[in-house]
BAFI-3210 file (N, C-alpha, C; in Angstrom, 3 decimals, decimal comma, padded with zeros to 6 digits):
// residues 311
n [1|2|3|4|5|6|7|8|9|10|11|12|13|14|15|16|17|18|19|20|21|22|23|24|25|26|27|28|29|30|31|32|33|34|35|36|37|38|39|40|41|42|43|44|45|46|47|48|49|50|51|52|53|54|55|56|57|58|59|60|61|62|63|64|65|66|67|68|69|70|71|72|73|74|75|76|77|78|79|80|81|82|83|84|85|86|87|88|89|90|91|92|93|94|95|96|97|98|99|100|101|102|103|104|105|106|107|108|109|110|111|112|113|114|115|116|117|118|119|120|121|122|123|124|125|126|127|128|129|130|131|132|133|134|135|136|137|138|139|140|141|142|143|144|145|146|147|148|149|150|151|152|153|154|155|156|157|158|159|160|161|162|163|164|165|166|167|168|169|170|171|172|173|174|175|176|177|178|179|180|181|182|183|184|185|186|187|188|189|190|191|192|193|194|195|196|197|198|199|200|201|202|203|204|205|206|207|208|209|210|211|212|213|214|215|216|217|218|219|220|221|222|223|224|225|226|227|228|229|230|231|232|233|234|235|236|237|238|239|240|241|242|243|244|245|246|247|248|249|250|251|252|253|254|255|256|257|258|259|260|261|262|263|264|265|266|267|268|269|270|271|272|273|274|275|276|277|278|279|280|281|282|283|284|285|286|287|288|289|290|291|292|293|294|295|296|297|298|299|300|301|302|303|304|305|306|307|308|309|310|311]
n.u [-011,399|-013,136|-013,737|-016,455|-017,444|-020,086|-020,674|-021,936|-024,035|-023,026|-020,255|-019,586|-017,253|-015,081|-011,605|-010,141|-007,976|-007,723|-010,254|-010,426|-008,347|-009,229|-011,483|-010,515|-008,786|-006,017|-002,689|-002,135|-000,271|-000,122|-002,721|-002,467|-000,603|-001,949|-004,067|-002,499|-001,468|-003,588|-005,387|-007,532|-010,695|-012,869|-016,263|-015,492|-013,319|-009,946|-008,158|-007,048|-005,050|-005,969|-008,471|-011,825|-014,667|-018,010|-021,496|-023,199|-021,298|-019,297|-016,768|-014,322|-012,173|-009,732|-008,644|-005,790|-003,434|-001,052|001,088|001,403|-001,126|-002,663|-004,660|-003,550|-003,929|-005,257|-006,701|-006,013|-005,372|-002,891|-001,043|001,393|003,568|005,097|008,734|010,382|012,114|012,894|012,100|013,324|012,542|013,144|015,060|014,971|015,705|013,276|011,216|010,371|010,129|008,404|008,374|005,929|005,435|003,016|000,848|001,734|000,785|000,292|000,508|000,415|-002,479|-005,486|-005,327|-002,673|000,046|002,809|005,649|004,857|004,884|005,468|006,745|008,934|010,138|010,487|012,279|014,598|014,766|014,464|013,682|011,376|009,354|008,397|006,811|003,874|000,385|-000,609|000,685|000,740|000,859|003,057|004,368|002,723|000,548|-001,059|-002,681|-002,002|-003,932|-003,491|-002,996|-002,154|000,221|002,938|003,622|004,300|004,423|006,305|006,340|009,275|009,663|007,860|006,875|006,825|004,957|002,598|002,350|002,062|-000,291|-002,071|-002,001|-003,271|-005,741|-006,706|-006,906|-004,666|-002,752|-001,352|-002,557|-002,060|-003,055|-002,704|-004,988|-006,453|-009,503|-012,605|-014,329|-015,264|-014,861|-017,265|-018,338|-014,991|-013,640|-014,099|-015,810|-016,253|-018,615|-019,664|-021,016|-019,393|-019,540|-019,821|-021,132|-023,815|-022,367|-019,985|-018,040|-016,711|-018,834|-020,355|-022,597|-025,699|-025,962|-027,762|-027,901|-026,626|-023,198|-019,581|-018,041|-016,669|-014,396|-013,544|-011,576|-011,167|-009,504|-009,467|-006,841|-006,207|-007,986|-009,096|-010,378|-012,111|-011,338|-010,339|-007,664|-007,028|-006,205|-006,182|-007,206|-007,483|-009,530|-010,143|-009,582|-010,728|-011,280|-010,763|-011,598|-011,053|-011,654|-014,408|-015,728|-015,292|-016,482|-019,057|-019,554|-019,788|-017,540|-015,495|-012,215|-009,540|-008,806|-009,849|-011,312|-013,019|-014,584|-016,525|-018,755|-021,870|-022,409|-020,090|-017,450|-015,012|-011,526|-009,540|-006,919|-005,510|-004,874|-002,825|-003,322|-004,327|-005,016|-003,825|-002,150|-000,109|001,028|001,978|002,890|002,463|003,539|003,993|006,933|008,709|009,765|008,069|008,427|007,413|007,150|007,345|006,816|007,205|006,469|007,083|004,624|004,980|006,588|004,855|002,340|002,734|003,273|000,809|-000,906|000,346|-000,473|-003,215|-003,455]
n.v [021,545|018,496|016,219|014,479|011,499|009,683|006,299|005,120|002,708|002,362|002,409|000,319|-002,230|-001,166|-000,241|001,306|003,218|003,675|004,604|006,976|008,415|009,011|010,332|012,574|013,601|013,034|011,600|008,116|007,392|009,550|009,457|006,943|007,539|009,408|007,623|005,704|007,390|007,929|009,827|009,213|007,767|005,010|004,870|006,165|004,616|003,527|002,377|000,493|000,985|-000,835|-001,559|-002,623|-001,031|-000,767|-000,573|002,335|003,017|005,464|007,659|009,479|012,299|013,784|017,123|018,529|020,570|019,428|018,686|016,065|015,038|016,511|017,307|018,028|021,378|021,594|021,768|020,484|017,411|015,125|013,579|012,214|009,948|006,729|006,239|004,261|001,425|000,946|-001,871|-003,665|-006,132|-007,082|-005,573|-004,182|-002,778|-002,019|-002,233|-002,252|-004,545|-004,279|-004,904|-004,048|-002,323|-002,714|-000,124|001,991|004,312|003,776|005,966|009,674|011,271|013,084|012,870|011,968|013,608|013,410|011,180|008,741|005,512|005,816|008,161|007,739|005,800|007,410|009,235|007,789|006,799|008,985|009,266|007,897|009,640|010,718|008,656|007,165|008,112|009,893|012,471|012,435|009,743|008,336|005,665|003,696|001,100|-000,653|-000,997|-001,347|-001,367|000,802|-000,576|-003,049|-005,389|-006,425|-007,699|-005,390|-004,013|-001,777|000,445|001,369|002,381|003,971|002,353|-000,219|000,376|000,785|-001,705|-003,382|-002,265|-002,947|-005,718|-006,063|-004,928|-006,967|-009,064|-010,703|-010,694|-012,333|-012,466|-013,041|-013,567|-013,896|-014,304|-013,835|-014,664|-013,975|-016,684|-019,947|-020,980|-022,307|-023,451|-024,931|-023,978|-021,646|-019,186|-015,763|-013,493|-010,703|-007,703|-004,457|-001,309|002,191|002,923|004,557|005,955|006,411|004,386|001,317|-001,243|-004,444|-005,691|-007,498|-009,741|-008,896|-006,254|-002,751|-002,141|-002,362|-005,101|-007,660|-010,138|-012,873|-015,411|-018,180|-020,226|-022,359|-022,671|-023,351|-024,187|-022,676|-022,436|-020,192|-018,937|-018,517|-019,444|-018,218|-018,638|-016,355|-015,381|-012,805|-011,771|-009,364|-005,844|-004,261|-001,485|-002,234|-004,879|-007,454|-007,255|-006,332|-008,367|-010,604|-009,769|-009,719|-012,354|-012,970|-013,324|-011,415|-009,731|-010,239|-007,681|-005,579|-002,737|-001,169|-002,543|-004,463|-006,811|-006,470|-008,346|-009,263|-010,771|-009,170|-009,336|-011,535|-011,330|-008,321|-006,823|-004,670|-003,914|-004,859|-008,400|-009,359|-010,095|-009,511|-012,040|-013,197|-012,409|-012,150|-011,609|-010,775|-009,835|-007,309|-008,773|-010,933|-012,895|-014,862|-013,603|-014,135|-013,508|-014,259|-013,725|-014,223|-013,754|-011,058|-010,850|-010,146|-011,017|-013,750|-014,376|-013,709|-015,746|-017,931|-017,152|-017,788|-020,368]
n.w [032,794|033,062|030,403|029,038|027,415|026,103|025,405|022,412|020,675|018,186|018,624|020,196|021,151|019,994|020,220|023,003|022,888|020,145|019,421|020,966|019,780|017,251|017,898|019,296|017,674|017,949|018,150|018,542|020,374|022,025|023,205|024,476|026,467|028,037|029,026|030,449|032,325|033,932|033,198|031,784|032,286|032,672|033,472|035,776|036,600|036,453|033,559|030,629|027,489|025,680|026,204|025,384|024,237|025,831|025,465|026,651|028,514|030,175|029,289|030,719|030,410|032,161|032,704|034,025|035,809|035,602|032,958|032,028|031,927|030,204|027,556|024,319|022,898|020,170|016,833|014,689|013,190|014,433|012,312|011,918|010,488|011,411|011,230|008,749|007,260|003,907|002,303|-000,176|-002,359|-004,896|-007,479|-010,566|-013,805|-014,738|-012,811|-009,296|-006,495|-003,749|-000,122|001,609|004,788|007,535|008,665|007,109|004,728|001,028|-000,635|-000,599|000,957|002,022|004,597|005,328|004,581|004,271|004,565|003,377|001,749|-001,132|-001,233|000,214|-001,579|-003,928|-003,026|-003,032|-005,490|-007,638|-010,365|-010,733|-010,215|-012,428|-013,706|-014,708|-014,325|-012,596|-010,654|-007,990|-007,302|-008,359|-010,384|-009,318|-009,671|-008,353|-004,978|-001,429|001,523|004,261|006,805|005,978|005,210|002,904|-000,433|-003,125|-006,343|-008,086|-010,738|-012,819|-015,314|-017,939|-019,863|-018,579|-016,598|-018,168|-019,118|-016,979|-015,937|-018,016|-017,684|-015,092|-015,731|-017,376|-015,840|-015,385|-013,498|-010,661|-007,517|-004,191|-000,959|002,683|005,321|008,476|009,832|011,621|013,282|012,094|008,886|006,569|003,471|003,252|001,099|-001,716|-003,720|-003,609|-004,683|-004,723|-005,681|-005,219|-003,545|-002,498|000,843|002,589|004,611|003,478|003,494|002,038|000,842|000,519|-001,919|-002,534|-005,417|-007,159|-006,977|-007,516|-008,294|-008,304|-010,132|-008,311|-007,324|-005,341|-004,312|-002,005|000,295|003,127|005,318|007,792|010,727|013,700|017,116|017,388|014,985|011,498|009,269|006,195|002,680|000,284|-002,908|-005,172|-007,892|-008,864|-008,322|-006,233|-003,998|-000,544|-000,896|-000,109|002,729|002,894|001,533|003,084|005,520|004,574|004,340|006,942|008,366|009,385|008,934|011,236|013,574|012,071|012,444|011,032|009,138|010,431|012,119|013,977|016,028|016,601|018,439|020,502|019,867|021,868|022,155|021,599|018,411|016,747|013,983|010,807|010,251|007,724|004,870|002,005|000,348|-002,047|-005,428|-008,827|-012,359|-015,734|-017,153|-019,181|-021,157|-021,420|-019,658|-016,962|-013,648|-010,317|-007,007|-003,374|000,004|003,476|006,300|008,495|011,751|013,868|013,014|012,770|015,437|016,510|015,593|017,025|019,534|019,737|019,388]
ca.u [-012,698|-013,205|-014,509|-017,175|-017,999|-021,025|-020,395|-023,100|-024,116|-022,164|-018,859|-019,307|-016,355|-013,972|-010,564|-010,280|-006,973|-008,124|-011,387|-010,017|-007,345|-009,964|-012,435|-009,879|-007,689|-004,539|-001,937|-002,509|000,733|-000,613|-003,803|-002,048|000,054|-003,124|-004,686|-001,582|-001,188|-004,727|-006,242|-008,767|-011,498|-014,025|-017,023|-014,676|-012,201|-008,666|-008,210|-005,736|-005,329|-006,446|-009,932|-012,858|-015,805|-019,394|-022,502|-023,682|-020,274|-018,844|-015,328|-014,037|-010,879|-009,530|-007,617|-005,183|-002,235|000,063|001,182|001,293|-002,656|-003,304|-004,765|-003,030|-004,948|-005,092|-007,728|-005,395|-004,922|-001,494|-000,847|002,780|003,684|006,408|009,720|010,384|013,138|012,412|012,475|013,216|012,719|013,850|015,213|015,351|015,681|011,855|010,299|010,813|009,230|008,627|007,646|005,397|005,075|001,800|000,890|002,273|000,032|001,149|000,682|-000,252|-003,884|-005,834|-004,843|-001,251|000,694|004,281|006,074|004,208|005,693|005,987|007,670|010,387|010,689|010,953|013,391|015,733|014,705|013,695|013,138|009,924|008,353|007,861|006,179|002,465|-000,681|-000,951|001,872|000,674|000,917|004,000|004,867|001,938|-000,403|-002,072|-002,221|-002,442|-004,465|-002,476|-002,668|-001,856|001,590|003,199|004,247|003,750|005,228|006,304|006,956|010,396|009,616|006,470|006,573|006,512|003,805|001,570|002,199|001,454|-001,785|-002,885|-002,280|-004,271|-007,131|-006,960|-006,787|-003,475|-001,855|-001,586|-002,397|-002,491|-003,020|-003,108|-005,886|-007,001|-010,790|-013,303|-015,142|-014,851|-015,533|-017,757|-017,345|-013,559|-013,187|-015,164|-015,765|-017,273|-018,899|-020,593|-020,582|-018,802|-019,948|-019,904|-022,399|-024,239|-021,364|-018,799|-017,235|-017,014|-019,652|-020,590|-024,090|-026,198|-025,672|-028,988|-027,841|-025,692|-021,860|-018,490|-017,864|-015,663|-014,449|-012,551|-011,496|-010,610|-009,104|-009,201|-005,554|-006,114|-009,128|-008,955|-011,757|-012,855|-010,811|-009,893|-006,540|-007,339|-005,358|-007,138|-006,901|-008,466|-009,462|-010,414|-008,692|-011,546|-010,859|-011,154|-012,329|-011,110|-012,270|-015,810|-016,246|-015,369|-017,553|-020,342|-019,735|-019,995|-016,259|-014,644|-010,709|-009,108|-008,112|-010,489|-012,268|-014,007|-015,447|-016,754|-020,284|-022,421|-022,468|-018,607|-016,700|-013,642|-010,416|-009,092|-005,540|-005,640|-003,903|-002,769|-003,235|-005,156|-004,300|-004,064|-000,749|-000,078|002,053|002,490|002,488|003,059|003,199|004,857|007,934|008,631|010,224|006,910|008,826|006,601|008,043|006,645|007,532|006,472|007,199|006,281|003,983|005,912|006,621|003,654|001,192|003,170|003,132|-000,681|-001,308|000,738|-001,107|-004,461|-003,469]
ca.v [020,898|017,111|015,956|013,185|011,010|008,551|005,292|004,700|001,343|002,240|002,403|-000,871|-003,072|-000,266|-000,178|002,773|004,125|003,972|005,360|008,388|008,942|009,515|011,358|013,807|014,111|012,967|010,294|006,946|007,304|010,608|008,883|005,972|008,211|009,870|006,526|005,030|008,320|007,902|010,943|008,667|006,784|004,473|004,857|006,614|003,663|003,469|001,300|000,385|001,398|-002,049|-001,770|-002,595|-000,135|-001,313|000,466|003,126|003,413|006,879|007,906|010,832|012,755|014,926|018,077|018,997|021,428|018,509|018,409|014,629|014,655|017,505|017,054|019,229|022,229|021,665|021,268|019,785|016,035|014,738|012,428|011,963|008,377|006,277|006,042|002,773|001,068|000,569|-003,249|-003,837|-007,606|-007,290|-004,289|-004,274|-001,376|-001,765|-002,288|-002,576|-005,269|-003,922|-005,510|-002,805|-002,646|-002,308|001,212|003,086|004,349|003,716|007,369|010,786|011,657|014,289|012,574|011,768|014,326|013,104|009,867|007,540|004,659|006,199|009,294|007,061|005,225|008,447|010,016|007,071|006,602|010,159|009,115|007,286|010,681|010,949|007,556|006,853|008,889|010,773|012,901|012,049|008,283|007,818|004,309|002,904|000,381|-001,203|-000,431|-002,140|-000,574|001,279|-001,577|-004,323|-005,572|-007,435|-007,180|-004,229|-003,688|-000,225|000,610|002,351|002,988|004,140|001,111|-001,250|000,892|000,591|-003,181|-003,958|-001,731|-003,807|-007,060|-005,868|-004,825|-008,231|-010,008|-011,732|-010,704|-013,214|-011,723|-013,999|-013,087|-014,674|-013,555|-014,397|-014,107|-014,404|-017,769|-021,192|-020,882|-023,450|-024,536|-024,477|-023,130|-021,130|-017,975|-014,717|-012,623|-009,704|-006,260|-003,531|000,060|002,816|002,960|005,917|006,536|006,579|003,162|000,338|-002,301|-005,581|-005,817|-008,735|-009,847|-008,293|-004,763|-002,134|-002,003|-002,827|-006,492|-008,132|-011,614|-013,270|-016,916|-018,496|-021,697|-022,447|-023,408|-023,963|-023,796|-022,680|-022,488|-018,956|-018,252|-019,473|-018,802|-018,552|-018,059|-015,433|-014,925|-011,887|-011,638|-007,924|-005,061|-003,189|-000,900|-002,997|-005,898|-008,686|-006,870|-006,262|-009,643|-011,535|-009,196|-010,046|-013,730|-013,026|-013,627|-010,267|-009,834|-009,863|-006,313|-004,710|-001,912|-000,433|-003,556|-005,577|-007,164|-006,010|-009,336|-009,851|-010,729|-008,615|-010,238|-011,755|-010,719|-007,206|-006,703|-003,221|-003,752|-006,002|-009,700|-009,465|-010,004|-009,817|-012,991|-013,637|-011,459|-012,636|-010,855|-010,929|-008,692|-006,718|-009,880|-011,867|-013,879|-014,790|-013,197|-014,375|-013,332|-014,763|-013,150|-014,674|-012,707|-010,447|-011,684|-009,851|-011,870|-015,114|-014,442|-013,666|-017,113|-018,673|-016,862|-018,271|-021,804]
ca.w [032,953|032,441|029,076|029,123|026,201|026,325|024,307|021,601|020,153|016,964|018,939|020,962|020,500|019,453|021,241|023,660|022,298|018,756|019,483|021,412|018,840|016,183|018,387|019,811|016,587|018,438|017,944|019,421|021,434|022,949|024,001|025,424|027,575|028,890|029,729|031,474|033,468|034,732|032,972|031,102|033,076|032,202|034,581|036,951|036,910|035,483|032,503|029,829|026,098|024,890|026,733|024,385|024,819|025,936|025,397|027,815|029,347|030,193|029,335|031,355|030,197|033,137|032,554|035,216|035,497|035,176|031,499|031,599|031,766|029,446|026,078|023,592|022,407|018,638|016,011|013,566|013,570|014,314|011,486|011,500|010,322|011,969|010,277|008,515|006,363|002,745|002,134|-001,510|-002,504|-006,137|-008,167|-011,991|-014,521|-015,044|-011,720|-007,878|-005,710|-002,292|001,036|002,320|006,231|007,952|009,316|006,223|003,369|-000,158|-001,180|000,244|000,808|002,727|006,154|005,431|003,582|004,196|005,276|002,798|000,962|-002,446|-000,922|000,535|-002,847|-004,985|-002,411|-003,266|-006,977|-008,121|-011,696|-010,691|-010,073|-013,856|-014,149|-014,372|-014,731|-011,475|-010,012|-006,463|-007,293|-009,414|-010,525|-008,585|-010,514|-007,268|-003,676|-000,269|002,529|005,244|007,838|005,353|004,809|001,890|-001,808|-003,910|-007,499|-008,438|-012,203|-012,897|-016,571|-018,410|-020,661|-017,713|-016,074|-019,017|-019,362|-015,858|-015,946|-018,889|-016,987|-013,983|-016,372|-018,032|-014,740|-015,579|-012,384|-009,473|-006,293|-003,244|000,472|003,835|006,182|009,565|010,007|012,823|013,069|011,239|007,647|005,805|003,062|003,515|-000,060|-002,446|-004,344|-003,065|-005,793|-004,384|-006,132|-004,191|-003,798|-001,226|001,437|002,936|005,408|002,542|003,594|001,031|001,269|-000,568|-002,113|-003,263|-006,739|-007,919|-006,710|-008,284|-007,595|-009,191|-010,057|-007,407|-007,280|-004,359|-004,065|-000,722|000,809|004,463|005,452|009,290|011,612|015,222|017,829|016,894|013,874|010,326|008,560|004,936|001,527|-000,556|-004,327|-005,762|-009,373|-009,243|-007,232|-005,591|-002,663|000,584|-001,441|000,840|003,986|002,809|001,227|004,338|006,302|003,956|004,643|008,396|008,897|009,168|009,174|012,648|013,603|011,236|013,276|010,147|008,560|011,454|012,190|015,211|017,153|016,537|019,734|020,416|020,047|023,319|022,102|020,632|017,320|016,260|012,556|010,135|010,116|006,303|004,336|000,524|000,318|-003,349|-006,520|-010,101|-013,571|-016,905|-017,316|-020,708|-022,066|-021,291|-018,747|-015,746|-012,517|-009,186|-005,569|-002,214|001,198|004,658|007,073|009,485|013,038|014,642|012,638|013,218|016,958|016,941|015,340|018,158|020,809|019,626|019,311]
c.u [-012,599|-014,131|-015,052|-017,660|-018,844|-020,837|-021,833|-023,019|-023,128|-020,555|-018,511|-018,290|-014,987|-012,875|-010,378|-009,290|-007,322|-009,271|-011,233|-009,209|-008,139|-010,970|-011,813|-008,938|-006,358|-004,023|-002,374|-001,558|000,341|-001,719|-003,423|-001,213|-001,000|-003,758|-003,716|-001,357|-002,427|-005,651|-007,513|-009,373|-012,592|-015,105|-016,388|-013,566|-011,107|-008,844|-007,102|-006,091|-006,005|-007,867|-010,928|-014,159|-017,051|-020,346|-022,944|-022,493|-019,854|-017,289|-015,116|-012,574|-010,724|-008,441|-007,124|-003,973|-001,099|-000,009|001,071|-000,167|-003,312|-003,524|-004,376|-004,221|-004,693|-006,292|-007,225|-005,079|-003,327|-001,239|000,569|002,928|005,075|007,383|009,768|011,654|012,449|012,986|012,198|013,598|013,413|013,871|015,669|015,220|014,158|011,019|010,978|009,806|009,546|007,876|007,198|005,080|003,740|002,027|001,289|001,389|000,946|001,385|-000,006|-001,748|-004,191|-005,398|-003,428|-000,561|002,129|004,421|005,396|005,300|006,281|006,894|009,016|010,990|011,264|012,147|014,701|015,706|013,846|013,115|011,879|008,876|007,751|007,013|004,698|001,710|-001,087|000,375|001,879|000,972|001,887|004,394|003,840|000,806|-001,440|-001,654|-002,591|-002,968|-003,315|-001,917|-002,412|-000,474|001,709|003,697|003,445|004,691|005,059|006,964|008,156|010,402|008,093|005,940|006,131|005,179|002,630|001,334|001,543|000,015|-002,608|-003,181|-003,219|-005,645|-007,583|-007,018|-005,831|-002,658|-002,185|-001,405|-002,992|-002,178|-003,160|-004,009|-006,402|-008,301|-011,457|-014,141|-014,579|-015,670|-015,970|-018,561|-015,932|-012,901|-014,335|-014,822|-016,698|-017,368|-019,988|-020,146|-020,102|-019,207|-019,688|-021,089|-022,763|-023,239|-019,931|-017,857|-017,613|-017,930|-019,920|-022,105|-024,480|-026,064|-026,618|-028,875|-026,661|-024,296|-020,874|-018,390|-016,630|-015,652|-013,281|-012,655|-010,758|-010,372|-008,730|-007,797|-005,535|-007,330|-008,776|-010,413|-012,636|-012,429|-010,495|-008,764|-006,737|-006,307|-006,548|-006,514|-007,933|-008,386|-009,671|-009,743|-009,507|-011,098|-011,585|-011,903|-012,343|-011,815|-013,793|-016,398|-016,369|-016,348|-018,902|-020,653|-019,993|-018,608|-015,268|-013,152|-010,451|-008,335|-008,795|-011,545|-013,357|-015,056|-015,643|-018,369|-020,627|-022,276|-020,982|-018,083|-015,501|-012,594|-009,747|-007,579|-005,614|-004,528|-004,000|-002,604|-004,295|-004,379|-004,510|-002,638|-000,697|001,102|002,664|001,901|003,185|002,576|004,134|005,789|007,873|009,126|009,207|007,415|007,870|007,456|007,068|007,292|006,632|007,286|006,365|005,636|004,987|005,643|005,360|002,493|001,598|002,968|001,610|-001,160|-000,947|000,135|-002,540|-004,595|-003,759]
c.v [019,530|017,046|014,619|012,750|009,675|007,635|004,876|003,237|001,136|002,098|001,142|-001,802|-002,464|-000,249|001,111|003,651|004,540|004,929|006,782|009,137|009,667|010,618|012,707|014,407|014,179|011,743|009,255|007,000|008,449|010,080|007,857|006,437|008,852|008,753|005,916|006,010|008,575|009,051|010,525|007,543|006,314|004,096|005,123|005,679|003,674|002,202|001,145|000,766|000,412|-002,356|-001,615|-001,941|-001,012|-000,272|001,117|003,495|004,863|006,986|009,383|011,181|013,842|015,812|018,526|019,826|020,683|018,317|017,003|014,251|015,553|017,047|018,224|020,130|022,489|021,167|020,468|018,473|015,780|013,422|012,088|010,384|007,973|006,136|004,547|002,608|000,439|-000,931|-003,646|-005,440|-007,845|-005,833|-004,559|-002,904|-001,012|-001,629|-002,531|-003,465|-004,841|-004,703|-004,355|-003,142|-002,172|-000,918|002,272|003,075|004,321|005,085|008,441|010,838|012,783|014,100|012,601|012,455|013,857|011,701|008,659|006,752|005,220|007,441|008,861|006,448|006,289|009,311|009,171|006,753|007,687|009,952|008,640|008,374|011,005|009,788|007,530|007,950|009,953|011,142|012,541|010,586|007,759|006,361|003,307|002,366|-000,141|-000,746|-001,578|-001,122|-000,302|000,188|-002,905|-004,385|-006,519|-006,843|-006,328|-004,111|-002,226|-000,182|001,663|002,905|003,103|002,977|-000,014|-000,776|000,554|-000,982|-003,821|-003,534|-002,645|-005,246|-007,047|-005,821|-006,166|-009,359|-011,075|-011,749|-011,672|-012,520|-012,676|-013,523|-014,077|-013,730|-014,372|-013,881|-014,639|-015,593|-018,831|-021,080|-022,208|-022,892|-024,040|-023,916|-022,639|-019,869|-017,050|-013,727|-011,806|-008,383|-005,363|-002,073|000,815|002,910|004,346|006,750|006,658|005,295|002,260|-000,747|-003,298|-005,620|-007,127|-008,636|-009,011|-006,689|-004,145|-002,154|-002,621|-004,381|-006,720|-009,541|-012,022|-014,788|-017,208|-019,929|-021,633|-023,142|-024,048|-023,323|-023,739|-022,750|-021,270|-018,326|-019,211|-018,607|-019,136|-017,972|-017,567|-015,050|-013,951|-011,675|-010,308|-007,188|-003,952|-002,676|-001,722|-004,219|-007,040|-008,386|-006,943|-007,644|-010,574|-010,988|-009,681|-011,503|-014,025|-013,469|-012,443|-010,497|-009,434|-008,553|-005,301|-003,928|-001,272|-001,389|-004,731|-005,737|-006,812|-007,017|-009,874|-009,603|-010,063|-009,644|-010,308|-011,163|-009,592|-007,274|-005,305|-003,064|-004,885|-007,319|-010,111|-009,171|-010,442|-010,665|-013,269|-012,681|-011,909|-011,758|-011,150|-009,706|-008,294|-007,692|-011,031|-013,033|-013,724|-014,553|-013,411|-014,238|-013,724|-014,096|-013,693|-013,404|-012,166|-011,119|-011,293|-010,685|-013,346|-015,326|-014,429|-015,075|-018,080|-018,499|-017,428|-019,668|-022,510]
c.w [032,456|031,254|029,276|027,814|026,548|025,017|023,694|021,065|019,000|017,350|019,868|020,284|020,012|020,600|021,708|023,073|020,975|018,657|019,887|020,427|017,706|016,717|018,796|018,796|017,100|018,023|018,917|020,610|022,440|023,753|024,871|026,694|028,563|029,659|030,801|032,536|034,273|034,394|032,231|031,980|032,356|033,329|035,776|037,434|035,875|034,620|031,745|028,314|025,269|025,330|025,540|024,941|024,761|025,925|026,730|028,754|029,106|030,232|029,752|031,132|031,141|032,585|033,798|034,861|035,146|033,671|031,039|031,358|030,841|027,998|025,253|022,843|020,873|018,027|014,820|013,937|013,515|013,548|011,065|011,568|010,934|010,773|009,923|007,422|005,140|002,429|000,685|-001,668|-003,704|-006,861|-009,652|-012,710|-014,792|-013,938|-010,397|-007,284|-004,326|-001,267|001,909|003,919|006,531|008,705|008,397|004,901|002,138|-000,661|-000,384|000,084|001,757|004,227|006,256|004,272|003,268|004,838|004,603|002,022|-000,270|-002,242|-000,533|-000,801|-003,764|-004,264|-002,775|-004,840|-007,592|-009,566|-011,789|-010,660|-011,410|-014,320|-013,683|-014,921|-013,874|-010,681|-008,604|-006,304|-008,232|-009,336|-010,002|-009,557|-009,406|-005,967|-002,626|000,816|003,623|006,259|007,328|005,012|003,596|000,538|-002,580|-005,105|-007,877|-009,896|-012,149|-014,444|-017,028|-019,121|-019,730|-017,067|-016,902|-019,278|-018,133|-015,557|-016,767|-018,371|-015,853|-014,608|-016,936|-016,995|-014,810|-014,461|-011,309|-008,308|-005,037|-001,804|001,497|004,790|007,345|009,922|011,185|012,400|012,251|009,991|006,945|004,688|003,190|002,169|-000,893|-003,178|-003,895|-004,252|-005,581|-005,025|-004,995|-004,505|-002,556|-000,556|001,846|003,739|004,681|002,539|002,453|001,605|000,079|-000,649|-002,684|-004,633|-007,616|-007,697|-007,426|-007,345|-008,693|-009,043|-009,182|-007,061|-006,365|-004,278|-002,691|-000,482|002,164|004,635|006,860|010,031|013,059|015,861|017,297|015,649|012,688|009,654|007,006|003,897|000,638|-001,882|-004,779|-007,190|-009,865|-008,089|-006,751|-004,330|-001,485|000,189|-000,503|002,077|003,890|002,310|002,307|005,304|005,880|004,208|006,149|009,102|008,635|009,567|010,549|012,572|012,834|012,072|012,323|009,633|009,541|011,564|013,754|016,297|017,233|017,858|019,504|020,544|021,393|023,325|021,167|019,566|016,722|014,777|012,042|010,008|008,541|005,597|002,864|000,403|-000,966|-004,378|-007,678|-011,233|-014,547|-017,021|-018,918|-021,694|-022,028|-020,616|-017,423|-014,440|-011,349|-007,974|-004,497|-000,976|002,398|005,445|008,041|010,824|013,852|014,336|013,010|014,706|017,301|016,682|016,593|019,435|020,833|019,578|020,744]
res [x|x|x|x|x|x|x|x|x|x|x|x|x|x|x|x|x|x|x|x|x|x|x|x|x|x|x|x|x|x|x|x|x|x|x|x|x|x|x|x|x|x|x|x|x|x|x|x|x|x|x|x|x|x|x|x|x|x|x|x|x|x|x|x|x|x|x|x|x|x|x|x|x|x|x|x|x|x|x|x|x|x|x|x|x|x|x|x|x|x|x|x|x|x|x|x|x|x|x|x|x|x|x|x|x|x|x|x|x|x|x|x|x|x|x|x|x|x|x|x|x|x|x|x|x|x|x|x|x|x|x|x|x|x|x|x|x|x|x|x|x|x|x|x|x|x|x|x|x|x|x|x|x|x|x|x|x|x|x|x|x|x|x|x|x|x|x|x|x|x|x|x|x|x|x|x|x|x|x|x|x|x|x|x|x|x|x|x|x|x|x|x|x|x|x|x|x|x|x|x|x|x|x|x|x|x|x|x|x|x|x|x|x|x|x|x|x|x|x|x|x|x|x|x|x|x|x|x|x|x|x|x|x|x|x|x|x|x|x|x|x|x|x|x|x|x|x|x|x|x|x|x|x|x|x|x|x|x|x|x|x|x|x|x|x|x|x|x|x|x|x|x|x|x|x|x|x|x|x|x|x|x|x|x|x|x|x|x|x|x|x|x|x|x|x|x|x|x|x|x|x|x|x|x|x|x|x|x|x|x|x]
***
């Protein structure tokens, strides 16, 4: 029997393949095959995986004897992560500097049990399993969101772990990002200082200064303005979960590609991006000899190509 889903206002602007992957607990590649094979219709019309949903539309998923069109009968989500190559920027006896790819979580969680970055690292450097304070997050002092790319430092010794943790707590670490956001930001530089906490739905939100939340400070500078976008350099003074994403949403300029932290009147990207346009480009800290170490990595090709596409 066909399955029908009515689009609600809360789902407007979501990309079809991402929406169905979450709704049906299937991988995006499975959903894309269904759409391309004509098993998924929008108002009884064929569509594409990159279609952006509109209010009151109906999605119909057809079940047929042809296995190409069938939705797998499973209640467990398929959360297999793509394979990736470990990109080590620097290796010392005390730490590793990693260039994390987008699409890979830093450590296991309830959704992703295997295939994470730290599991790849400890497979190659098993001694790291004993470093840190949490066996599920060995050597990890800071994190990047799953769909963010860029620099991440991993401690190889407990002494380095403790020293890096102290520097993060004292805000001595330099963390610099590149982000592409919706709209043209004015003023072209400034500081965002909104407390961050969890909202009613569990997602992180920025609050006005007089409301409760953890202190979060983000500095930014516009590097380039486009017709509907701004490329910004972002320096974070604190390391709250989703800090950059919720702070720029609070300004009315959410990150391109962010389907979680977006505003209601936000226009869909004309060119779909299958990740966040957010990249950790620079990371600096003191090593155990108190020498300053700083690393910089360019954005990956898919982000550079996206910039070219909107010029």
